[in-house]
C-alpha positions as a Markdown table, in Angstrom:
| # | Residue | x | y | z |
|---|---|---|---|---|
| 1 | Met | 1.0 | 5.9 | 15.9 |
| 2 | Arg | 1.1 | 9.3 | 17.6 |
| 3 | Arg | 2.4 | 12.3 | 15.7 |
| 4 | Arg | 5.2 | 13.0 | 18.1 |
| 5 | Arg | 6.5 | 9.4 | 17.8 |
| 6 | Phe | 6.3 | 9.6 | 14.0 |
| 7 | Val | 8.2 | 12.8 | 13.9 |
| 8 | Lys | 10.9 | 11.4 | 16.2 |
| 9 | Leu | 11.2 | 8.3 | 13.9 |
| 10 | Leu | 11.4 | 10.5 | 10.9 |
| 11 | Ala | 14.1 | 12.7 | 12.5 |
| 12 | Ala | 16.1 | 9.7 | 13.6 |
| 13 | Gly | 16.0 | 8.2 | 10.1 |
| 14 | Ala | 17.1 | 11.5 | 8.6 |
| 15 | Ala | 19.9 | 11.8 | 11.0 |
| 16 | Ala | 21.1 | 8.3 | 10.3 |
| 17 | Ile | 21.2 | 9.1 | 6.6 |
| 18 | Leu | 22.9 | 12.4 | 7.1 |
| 19 | Thr | 25.7 | 10.9 | 9.2 |
| 20 | Gln | 26.8 | 8.7 | 6.3 |
| 21 | Pro | 28.9 | 10.0 | 3.4 |
| 22 | Val | 26.8 | 11.1 | 0.4 |
| 23 | Glu | 28.5 | 8.7 | -2.0 |
| 24 | Lys | 27.4 | 5.7 | 0.2 |
| 25 | Thr | 23.9 | 6.9 | 0.6 |
| 26 | Leu | 23.3 | 7.5 | -3.1 |
| 27 | Ala | 25.2 | 4.4 | -4.3 |
| 28 | Ala | 23.2 | 1.5 | -5.6 |
| 29 | Pro | 23.6 | -1.8 | -3.6 |
| 30 | Ala | 26.0 | -4.2 | -5.3 |
| 31 | Val | 24.2 | -7.3 | -6.7 |
| 32 | Arg | 25.9 | -10.5 | -7.8 |
| 33 | Ala | 25.0 | -11.9 | -11.2 |
| 34 | Gly | 23.7 | -15.2 | -9.9 |
| 35 | Ala | 22.0 | -13.9 | -6.8 |
| 36 | Ser | 19.6 | -11.8 | -8.8 |
| 37 | Ala | 18.0 | -14.7 | -10.7 |
| 38 | Ala | 17.8 | -16.9 | -7.6 |
| 39 | Ala | 16.2 | -14.2 | -5.4 |
| 40 | His | 13.3 | -13.7 | -7.9 |
| 41 | Thr | 12.2 | -17.3 | -8.4 |
| 42 | Val | 8.7 | -17.9 | -7.2 |
| 43 | Pro | 7.5 | -21.3 | -6.0 |
| 44 | Pro | 4.9 | -22.9 | -8.3 |
| 45 | Ala | 2.3 | -23.2 | -5.4 |
| 46 | Leu | 2.6 | -19.5 | -4.7 |
| 47 | Arg | 2.3 | -18.7 | -8.5 |
| 48 | Lys | -0.8 | -20.9 | -8.6 |
| 49 | Glu | -2.4 | -19.2 | -5.6 |
| 50 | Val | -1.8 | -15.7 | -7.0 |
| 51 | Ala | -3.4 | -16.8 | -10.3 |
| 52 | Asn | -6.4 | -18.2 | -8.4 |
| 53 | Gln | -6.8 | -14.9 | -6.4 |
| 54 | Lys | -6.5 | -12.8 | -9.6 |
| 55 | Lys | -9.2 | -14.9 | -11.2 |
| 56 | Ser | -11.4 | -14.7 | -8.2 |
| 57 | Val | -11.1 | -10.9 | -8.1 |
| 58 | Ala | -11.8 | -10.7 | -11.9 |
| 59 | Asp | -14.9 | -12.8 | -11.6 |
| 60 | Thr | -16.2 | -10.7 | -8.7 |
| 61 | Leu | -15.6 | -7.5 | -10.6 |
| 62 | Arg | -17.3 | -8.9 | -13.6 |
| 63 | Val | -20.5 | -9.8 | -11.6 |
| 64 | Ile | -20.5 | -6.3 | -9.9 |
| 65 | Arg | -20.1 | -4.5 | -13.2 |
| 66 | Ala | -22.8 | -6.5 | -14.8 |
| 67 | Tyr | -25.4 | -5.9 | -12.1 |
| 68 | Lys | -28.1 | -3.5 | -13.4 |
| 69 | Leu | -29.6 | -1.1 | -10.9 |
| 70 | Pro | -33.2 | -0.2 | -11.1 |
| 71 | Ala | -34.0 | 3.3 | -12.5 |
| 72 | Gly | -34.2 | 6.0 | -9.8 |
| 73 | Ser | -32.5 | 3.8 | -7.1 |
| 74 | Arg | -30.7 | 5.6 | -4.3 |
| 75 | Pro | -26.9 | 5.6 | -4.2 |
| 76 | Ala | -25.3 | 3.1 | -1.7 |
| 77 | Ser | -23.8 | 5.9 | 0.4 |
| 78 | Val | -24.1 | 9.7 | 0.6 |
| 79 | Phe | -21.7 | 11.9 | 2.4 |
| 80 | Arg | -23.3 | 14.5 | 4.8 |
| 81 | Ala | -21.1 | 16.7 | 6.8 |
| 82 | Glu | -21.9 | 16.9 | 10.5 |
| 83 | Arg | -21.1 | 19.5 | 13.1 |
| 84 | Arg | -18.2 | 18.6 | 15.4 |
| 85 | Gly | -19.5 | 17.8 | 18.9 |
| 86 | Ala | -16.8 | 19.4 | 21.1 |
| 87 | Pro | -14.1 | 21.9 | 20.3 |
| 88 | Arg | -10.7 | 20.4 | 19.7 |
| 89 | Gly | -8.0 | 21.0 | 22.3 |
| 90 | Arg | -4.3 | 21.2 | 21.4 |
């Protein structure tokens, strides 16, 4: 997204908030007692998939952390600053 478009969207959002009364902007949305519990239920299949992905990530991290590098080995990446090819235009 270009900077000008971002600034326009930011200004439009700020203007939309500023046109409302302050009390309405700062007020918390009203939540019904029964709607809160129903909205946060997670299907069992989704819960199982999240657990599988967490286990997979934990296993992968365990393998990476257990890997022993040989003494004196080079780092995987090294940052080296380079000169900019052409001057920037504004």
